[in-house]
N, C-alpha and C positions, 0 to 999 in steps of 0.2 A: 384874639387867640389864633394861633396857627393851627388850623384844623388838619393840616397835612399829617399830623401825628396819628390821626385815626385812619389814614389810608393804608390799606393792606396791600402787600405784594400779591400779584395774581398767582394762582396755583390751580391745579386740577385734582381735587380730592377724589378718592375712590368712594364707592358707595358706603353708606352707613346710616345709622339712626341716632337721633338724640331727642331727649324729652326733658321738660322742666315744668315747674309750676311757679307762677308769679302772682302775688296778691294785688289787690287794689290798695288805695290809700285814701285818707280823709284829710283834707287841708284844714289847718288851724288858721294860718294867715293865707288868704285866698289868692290864687293866681287868676286874675281876670283882666284880659286884654293882652294882646301880643302884637309883635311887629316882625317884619322879615319872615324868615322860615322858622316859625315856632319859637321865637324868643319872647320872654315874658317882660311886660312893662314894669313889673315890680317883683321883688323876691317873695317866696312863699315857703312855708314849712308845713309838713304833714306828718301824721302818724301813719306808719305802714301797718296794714291790717294783716290778719293771719288766716282766717278761715275762708273769707271771700276771695277766691283766686281763680285764675285761668290756668288750665293744664294744656300744654301744647307739645306735640311731637312732630318731628320732621324726619321723614325718610328721604335721603338724598342719593342721587346717582348721576353719572355723567350725562349731560344733555345731548341728545342726538340732533343733527341738523334739521331745522324746521320744527322741532318739538317745542311746545309751549314751556314757559318757565316754571309753572307750578299748578298743582291742583289743591283746592282748599275745601275742607269739610268742617262745618261747625255742628257739633253734636251729631255727627254722622251724616249730615245733610249739606247739600250745596246751598250757598247763600250769596246771590249775585251782588248785593250791596256791600257785603264784606269783601268779596273778591276785588271790587273796584278800589276799595280803600287799601288793600294789600298791594295791588298793582301800583298805585300811586306811591306807597311806602317804598317799594323796591326801586322805583325810579329815583326817589330822593336819596337812597343809600348806595346807589350803584357806584358812585365815585369812591366810596369808602370800603366797599366790599366787591371788588371787581371779579372775584372768584365765583360769584353767583351767576355770572354769564355762562359759566361752564357746567352749571348744575340744573337738574330737574328736581323740584322739591314737592314732596307729597306731604301736605300740612294738615294735621288734625287738631282741632281745638275744642275745648268745652269749658264751661264755667261751673263752679260749685254753688253759684247763687243765681237767682232769676235775672234774666236780661231786663233792663228798664226797671230795676228795683231801687234806683237812687244811689247805686254804688257804681263807681267809675269803671265800667267794664272795658272801655278803650284803654285805660291805663294798664290794667292787668294783661289785656290781650297783646298790646304792642311791646310791653316789657318782656313778656314771656317769649314772644317771637324774636325780639332782638337778642335775648339771652341765648336762644338756640342757635341763631345765626353766628354770633361771635364765638360760641362754643365750637362750632365747626372750624372756625379760623384758628382757635387755640390748639386744636389737634395738630394743625400744620406748624404753628409757631409756638413751640414749647417754651421759648424765652419770654413770652408775654407774661408780665407780672399780674398778680391778682388785682392790684390797684388799676393798672392800665386796662385790664379786662372789664372791670366794673364801670370804669369811666366810659369806655366805648359802648358798653351795653346801654348805659343811661343816655349817652349822646345819640345813639341810633333810636332808642325808644322815643326820645323827644321828637324826632322827625315824624313819628306816627301819631303820638299823643303827647302833648306837652306835659301833662301830669304823669304820664307813664315814666318819665325820667326819675320820678320820686319813688317808684315801687321796687327799686333794685336792692335796697338794703333797709336797715331799720335799727331801732324802732322809730327814729325821727330822721327825716331827710329835708335838706334845704336846697332849693333851686333858685338861682338868681343872684346877681352880684349885690353885695351889701358890705357894710363896714363892721359888722358885728361878729362874723364868723369867717375865719381865714380859709382860703381855697375855694370859695364859692364862685360859681360861674353861671352865665346865661346858657352855656352850651351843654351842661350836664349837671345833675344834682349830686350833692355830697352828703355823706352821713354826718349827722350832728355828733361830734365826738367829745363834747365837753361834758361837764357834770350834769347828770340827770338825777333829780331828787327821787328817793324811793317811792314817794307818792305816785309818781308817773310810770313806775315799772309795772308792767302787765295791766296797763290801763284798758278799760273795757269800752266797746263801741256797740251799741244796739241801734239798728236801723228800723224805724217805724215806716212801713209802706203805706203812706196815705193814698197814693194813686199809683197803680202799676202800669199805666198807659205810657207809650213812648212819648217823650216830651215834644211839644210842637216846635220849640226852638232848640236847635242843636248847640252844643258847646261852641263850635266854630263860629256860628252866627252870633252867639252871645259875645264872644271875644271881639268880633268885628265891630260891634256896637260901641266899643270903648275907643275906637280910633279917633273919632271927633267928639267924644263925650265932653260936655261942658265942665265936668268935675274930674277930668283926667288927671291933672296935676295935683289936685287935692288928694285923689286916691293914691297916687304914688307916694306922697308924703305920709299919708296915714298908714300905709302898709309898712313903710320903713320904721316909723315910730312904733307901731304895734309889734313888729318883729323884735325890736330891742327889748320891749317890755315883756313879751312872752318868753323870750330866752332867759331873762332874769328870773321869771316866775318858775320856769321849769328847773332851773338850777337851785332855787331856794325852797321850792315846794309851796309857793304861795298860790293856793288853789283859788282864793277869792279873786286875785288879779287875773289868773289864767281864765277863769270863767268869764270875767268881764270882757276880756279881749276876744275870746273865741266867739262869744255871742254878738259882740259889736261887729266883728268881721262877717258873720253870717248875715246879719241884717243889712250891712253895707252893700253886700253883693246884690241883695234884693232891691235895695234903694237905687243902685246904679242902673239896674234893668228898668225899673219903673220910671226913671228920669231920662232914659235913652230915647232915641228917635227911630221909629215910633215907640211909645212906652210899652213895656212888656211886663206882664205879671206872671211870675213863675209859681207862686205859692197858692194854696187853696185856703178857704175859710177854716177847714179842719186843721191845717198847719198852725194857724194862729191860736186856735182853741187848745191844741196840744201844748203849745209854748206857754200859754197862760196857766194851764194846769200844772205844768212842770215847775214853773216859778213858784207857785203856791206850795207845792210839795217840798221844794228845796228849802223854802223859808220856814215852813211848819216843822219838817222833820230834821232839819239841819244836815241834809245829805248834799254833798258837793257835786251834784250832777248838773251838767249844762247841755245845751243843744248847739248844733251847728247845722247848716243847710248848704247844699250845693245848688246847682242850677235847676231846681225842681222843687216839688212840694214835700218830698219825704224828709223826715226829721232824724238826724243822727244824735243819739244821746251818748255823752262821754262822761266816764266816772271811774274812780279808783276801784280796784277789784274788791276791796273789803266791804264795799256797799252793794255788791252785785245782788244779793238776795233781796235786799230792801227795794232796789230799783226794779227788779223783775216782778216782784209782788205788786208794786205800784202800776207797772205796765199791764199786768194781767187784770188788775182790778179796775183801772181807770182809762188807760190809753189804748188798749188794743181794739176797742170799739170804734175808734176813729180810723183804724187801719183797714185797707182793702182786704176783705176776707180774714180779718183779724191777724194779718200777717206781720210779723216782725222778725228780724234776723239778729242773732247774737254773735258778736265777734270781739276780738281783742287785738292789741298791738302785736306785731310780728317782726321778723328779721329780714324779710325780702325774698328775692328769687332763689329757687333751689333746684339743683340738678336732680332729675329722676332717673335718667338712663344715659349712659355715656359709652 
């Protein structure tokens, strides 16, 4: 792909302010393993979330000679580790956003969900930051189409967090080249615009917080483990096969097939880490106990609820809205005792990033 289409003309914006909110997302087909500068080794598809989001505001003004590029506050406080990640992000996007060299940015960011809660905070953080930055550009370039705008936001978000590319729109986003959905790219995610069965409209996602500690293995370190993984090619083939199957299930409303694929993907990610060098175990014994109880509940009550896992011990439950009361009752009666401080978070599918102030 010719990435020059994302290179903006340089300009000198006047001072202003912009704010947006961007949700996290939960992958159904997992992105695990990357190459180059944040390119996925396999395609992935995710539900965009709604309530679990990052709110970011940027006050911008002309940068004075010798002045630093930005100030960053998270929840009203400085956070050095976040500053370093943002500094690296700005370096990566400098070619595509040369106007940032002329600006001083005062960035404020906060989450509506607890950090380290098993929800991809880097995805919502970088997608919201990218959205604000490209919105500044759009003020200068009124000819930028909505499609070009969202493609560039996803393209830039990817350079901060690969999964952040999928938080831009919704309810379903695909990232990575594949033969099953036209227009897909390794450079940015696209909205799944084919038929979605009513069963998957307003799908629910409840996150069970099994462990609220910061995970020992970062996502970047986990992705690196796939570089020389003995099952790398098998994983690529499996992901493509599962993407085809799940797209058909989403179109036809086949919940049984959907559940089978989502849970297979969740456990495959764990198996890949356990078979990496050195072996890494991300889940806890409580994770497995919750999964066992969930499967028994599904079989006994005939409720089409399934689980998925990211790179950690916390469990995401996915289910149609009409079963919400039954699932929440089950969580309250059986599952919350496995959660840290009985904590679980209710969410549902959403439509992506939204402008708050322009």
